C-alpha positions in Angstrom: 66.9 -123.4 -130.0 68.4 -126.4 -131.6 70.4 -128.9 -129.9 74.3 -129.0 -130.3 75.1 -132.1 -132.3 78.0 -134.2 -131.1 79.7 -136.6 -133.1 80.6 -139.9 -130.8 83.0 -142.6 -132.4 84.4 -145.4 -130.8 86.8 -147.8 -131.9 85.6 -151.3 -133.2 88.1 -153.3 -131.0 86.5 -155.6 -129.1 82.9 -154.1 -127.8 84.8 -152.1 -124.9 85.0 -148.9 -126.6 81.3 -148.8 -127.6 80.1 -150.1 -124.4 82.0 -147.5 -122.2 80.5 -144.5 -124.7 76.8 -145.9 -123.5 77.1 -143.7 -120.4 78.4 -140.7 -122.5 75.7 -140.8 -124.9 73.3 -141.2 -122.5 74.5 -138.2 -120.5 74.7 -136.1 -123.8 71.2 -136.7 -124.2 70.2 -135.9 -120.7 72.2 -132.8 -121.0 70.5 -131.8 -124.3 72.9 -132.4 -126.9 72.0 -134.5 -129.8 74.7 -137.4 -130.6 75.6 -138.7 -133.5 77.0 -142.2 -133.5 79.6 -143.5 -136.0 81.8 -146.3 -136.2 81.9 -149.8 -137.9 81.5 -153.8 -137.5 80.1 -155.0 -134.2 80.7 -151.8 -132.4 78.5 -149.8 -134.5 75.9 -152.7 -134.8 75.9 -152.7 -130.8 75.3 -149.3 -130.4 72.5 -149.2 -133.2 70.8 -151.8 -131.0 71.2 -149.7 -128.1 70.5 -146.2 -129.6 67.9 -147.0 -132.4 66.6 -143.4 -132.2 70.2 -141.5 -133.1 71.7 -141.1 -136.3 74.4 -144.1 -137.0 77.0 -143.7 -139.5 79.8 -145.9 -141.0 83.5 -145.3 -140.5 86.0 -147.3 -142.6 87.5 -150.3 -140.6 90.9 -150.2 -139.2 91.0 -154.0 -140.1 93.3 -154.7 -137.6 94.3 -158.6 -137.3 95.4 -160.5 -134.2 98.1 -163.1 -134.3 97.2 -166.3 -133.7 100.3 -166.8 -131.8 100.5 -164.3 -128.8 104.6 -164.0 -129.3 103.6 -162.3 -132.7 101.0 -159.9 -131.6 103.1 -156.5 -131.3 104.9 -157.6 -134.9 101.5 -158.0 -136.7 100.6 -154.8 -135.3 103.7 -153.1 -136.4 103.3 -154.6 -139.9 99.7 -153.2 -140.3 100.7 -149.8 -139.5 100.3 -148.7 -143.3 97.0 -150.0 -143.2 96.3 -148.1 -140.1 97.5 -145.0 -141.3 95.3 -145.6 -144.7 92.0 -145.9 -142.2 93.3 -142.5 -140.3 93.8 -140.7 -143.3 90.2 -141.6 -144.8 88.7 -140.8 -141.4 90.1 -137.5 -141.4 88.8 -136.9 -145.1 85.0 -138.0 -143.9 85.0 -135.9 -140.8 85.8 -132.9 -142.8 82.8 -133.6 -144.7 80.4 -134.4 -142.0 81.4 -131.3 -139.8 80.0 -129.2 -142.7 77.1 -131.7 -143.7 75.9 -132.7 -140.4 76.7 -129.0 -138.8 78.4 -130.7 -136.0 79.0 -128.8 -132.8 81.6 -131.2 -131.2 83.3 -134.7 -131.4 84.2 -137.3 -129.1 86.4 -139.8 -130.2 87.1 -143.0 -128.2 90.5 -144.0 -129.9 89.8 -143.2 -133.3 93.0 -141.3 -134.2 91.7 -139.5 -137.2 88.2 -138.2 -136.0 89.2 -134.6 -134.9 88.8 -131.1 -136.4 90.0 -127.7 -136.0 86.7 -126.3 -136.6 84.8 -127.8 -133.7 86.1 -128.8 -130.2 87.2 -132.3 -130.4 87.8 -134.7 -127.3 90.0 -137.8 -127.4 88.9 -140.7 -124.8 91.6 -143.3 -123.9 92.7 -145.4 -120.6 96.0 -145.4 -122.5 98.5 -142.5 -121.8 101.2 -145.0 -121.5 100.9 -147.6 -124.4 102.6 -150.9 -123.4 104.6 -152.8 -126.1 107.3 -154.2 -124.2 110.8 -152.8 -125.2 109.0 -150.5 -127.7 106.4 -148.9 -124.9 108.5 -145.7 -125.5 107.8 -145.5 -128.9 104.2 -146.7 -129.1 103.3 -144.0 -126.4 105.3 -141.5 -128.2 103.3 -142.0 -131.3 99.7 -142.2 -129.5 100.6 -138.8 -127.8 101.4 -137.3 -131.2 97.6 -138.2 -132.3 96.5 -137.1 -128.7 98.1 -133.5 -129.0 95.6 -132.9 -132.2 92.6 -133.1 -129.8 91.2 -129.9 -127.5 91.3 -132.4 -124.7 92.1 -136.0 -123.4 89.6 -137.7 -121.3 90.7 -140.8 -119.2 88.0 -142.9 -117.5 89.6 -143.4 -114.1 90.3 -141.5 -111.0 93.0 -138.8 -111.2 94.8 -140.3 -107.9 95.1 -143.6 -105.9 92.7 -145.8 -105.7 92.5 -146.2 -109.3 91.8 -149.0 -111.9 94.4 -148.5 -114.9 97.6 -147.7 -112.9 100.3 -146.6 -115.0 98.3 -146.9 -118.2 96.3 -144.2 -117.2 98.6 -141.6 -115.6 101.6 -139.9 -116.4 104.2 -138.5 -114.3 103.9 -135.1 -116.2 100.6 -134.3 -117.8 101.8 -130.6 -119.3 102.0 -131.8 -122.5 98.6 -133.4 -122.8 95.2 -131.4 -122.1 94.1 -134.5 -119.7 90.8 -134.8 -117.6 90.1 -137.8 -115.7 86.5 -138.9 -115.4 86.3 -141.6 -112.8 85.5 -145.0 -113.8 82.8 -145.2 -116.4 80.1 -148.2 -116.7 77.0 -148.5 -118.3 75.6 -150.9 -115.4 74.2 -150.4 -111.7 74.4 -152.8 -108.7 71.0 -154.5 -107.9 69.9 -156.9 -105.1 69.0 -160.0 -107.0 69.0 -163.9 -106.4 72.2 -165.4 -107.7 70.6 -167.8 -110.4 74.1 -168.6 -112.2 77.4 -169.9 -110.5 79.4 -168.7 -113.5 79.2 -166.1 -116.2 81.6 -166.1 -119.3 81.6 -163.0 -121.3 83.9 -162.9 -124.5 84.7 -159.9 -126.4 87.8 -158.9 -128.5 89.0 -159.4 -132.1 89.4 -162.5 -134.0 90.9 -165.2 -133.9 92.0 -164.8 -130.3 87.9 -164.4 -129.3 87.0 -168.0 -131.1 90.2 -169.7 -129.6 89.3 -168.6 -126.2 85.6 -169.7 -127.0 86.6 -173.1 -128.0 88.8 -173.7 -124.9 86.2 -172.4 -122.5 83.6 -174.9 -123.8 85.7 -177.6 -123.7 86.8 -176.9 -120.4 83.6 -176.1 -118.5 82.0 -179.6 -119.5 83.6 -180.5 -116.3 82.5 -177.7 -114.3 79.9 -178.5 -111.5 77.4 -175.6 -111.7 75.2 -173.5 -113.8 76.9 -171.7 -116.6 75.7 -168.6 -118.5 78.1 -168.1 -121.7 78.0 -164.4 -123.7 79.8 -165.3 -126.7 80.1 -161.5 -127.7 79.1 -162.0 -131.2 76.7 -159.2 -132.4 74.2 -160.4 -134.8 70.9 -159.4 -136.3 68.8 -161.7 -133.9 69.6 -162.7 -130.6 70.6 -166.7 -130.3 69.9 -168.5 -127.4 71.1 -172.6 -127.2 71.5 -175.1 -124.1 73.7 -177.7 -123.9 73.3 -179.6 -120.2 73.9 -176.9 -117.7 75.5 -174.5 -120.0 73.2 -171.8 -121.9 74.6 -170.0 -124.6 73.7 -166.5 -125.9 75.6 -164.5 -128.9 74.9 -161.5 -127.4 72.9 -159.5 -124.9 71.5 -156.1 -124.8 73.1 -153.7 -121.7 69.7 -154.6 -119.8 69.9 -158.0 -120.0 73.7 -157.9 -119.4 73.4 -155.9 -116.3 70.8 -158.2 -114.8 73.0 -161.1 -115.7 75.9 -159.8 -114.2 74.0 -159.4 -110.9 72.5 -162.7 -111.1 76.1 -164.6 -111.5 78.3 -165.5 -108.6 81.6 -164.9 -110.5 82.7 -163.9 -114.0 85.2 -165.5 -116.7 86.4 -162.8 -119.2 89.3 -161.0 -120.6 91.0 -158.6 -118.5 89.9 -155.7 -121.0 89.7 -152.0 -118.8 86.3 -151.6 -119.7 85.2 -155.2 -118.5 87.3 -154.4 -115.1 85.3 -151.0 -114.8 82.1 -152.9 -114.9 83.1 -155.6 -112.6 84.1 -153.0 -109.9 81.1 -151.2 -110.4 79.1 -154.3 -109.7 81.4 -155.7 -107.3 81.9 -158.8 -108.6 84.4 -161.7 -108.3 86.0 -162.7 -111.9 88.6 -165.0 -113.1 91.0 -163.2 -116.1 92.5 -164.7 -119.0 94.2 -162.0 -120.8 94.3 -161.8 -124.7 97.7 -163.7 -125.8 100.3 -160.9 -126.0 98.4 -157.9 -125.5 100.5 -156.2 -123.0 97.6 -154.0 -121.6 95.7 -156.9 -120.7 98.6 -158.6 -119.1 99.7 -155.9 -117.3 96.0 -154.9 -115.8 95.4 -158.9 -114.9 99.1 -158.9 -113.2 98.3 -155.7 -111.3 94.6 -156.7 -109.9 96.2 -160.4 -108.9 99.2 -158.4 -107.3 96.7 -156.5 -105.0 94.7 -159.7 -104.2 91.5 -158.8 -106.2 91.4 -161.1 -109.1 93.4 -164.5 -110.3 94.2 -165.1 -113.7 96.4 -167.3 -116.0 97.5 -167.6 -119.6 95.3 -168.8 -122.2 97.0 -172.0 -122.9 97.3 -172.7 -119.2 93.5 -172.2 -118.2 91.6 -175.5 -116.6 88.2 -175.6 -115.2 90.1 -176.2 -111.8 91.8 -172.7 -112.0 88.2 -171.6 -111.0 88.8 -172.4 -107.4 91.4 -170.0 -106.9 88.5 -167.2 -107.2 87.4 -167.9 -103.4 90.8 -166.8 -102.4 90.9 -163.1 -103.6 88.5 -160.6 -102.5 87.1 -159.4 -105.6 86.6 -156.2 -107.5 85.0 -153.0 -106.0 84.3 -149.6 -106.8 87.5 -147.0 -106.1 85.3 -144.3 -105.5 81.9 -142.9 -105.0 82.7 -139.8 -107.2 80.0 -139.2 -110.0 81.1 -138.2 -113.5 80.8 -134.0 -113.8 78.8 -134.0 -117.2 77.9 -130.7 -117.0 81.5 -129.6 -116.1 82.9 -131.7 -119.0 80.3 -130.9 -121.4 81.5 -127.1 -121.3 84.3 -127.8 -123.9 81.3 -127.8 -126.3 79.7 -124.6 -125.3 
């Protein structure tokens, strides 16, 4: 009997959408499905390195550009809506062809709005049931729900009730309009007992130019840090590059296995406050310092929420100074919000 073939398509917007699909891809294989990967850019490159044995296909890029000034973030995104709509239409055209040519039995789309089909069960993954864009949050949320309703189910990687990690992002007052299933937090990592080698681990990701702007800022500030530092730049290239400058060790990227060990070997982490990063750090029980992407309301909301709970400090990108890292000891750090394992058997019944 041939295995059912499931298309898995993460959005290429930073690496978080791709990395949180790793446990899903692993679960599909363990449950006797045959995953097919499709994405673009760094997200596709990363998954091809993690799953070289799986078929990997390229999708059209959304080509969304971040504003250099965080205050212009929202309006630059809205001006790019025509580009987004063009990409979504291209996705719909491609997926119609792939459903037939690849004999697909199901689809899992992590925030790719056009990857669904009426011919096979299609699932949408998001932690943003409420899409925060300031005074236009009602509009961006309504638009997001319009697309989510085209899918058979919506999977949210968080707990359904408190305690949870996503707060109002991943929870609605009324779930009746969307077929929502909460998976519990997803992470590709496991906590391991190991010696602490690094005083500080820096993990960068996210679209340009903000990734580079933060990298430049941190390289300058961390020259004054008294301790060992490992710096993951978050640039997925054909070959891994390792360089050393004094007490700083730079990697362009790491595989999941390497990252897992490095997280476990590090005393604290500096990163964006992206939701996938938060799930990973909670799984590993890490102390951290967050620098939200300027103008990205979702990351700003999550950073403020976790600081208010006394878990993780944060500051704006322009305000970061190496001395701010002393604040980390005053906060509890992240921890798992529950021990419940995702019931993949039950979730995958949508494809049977």
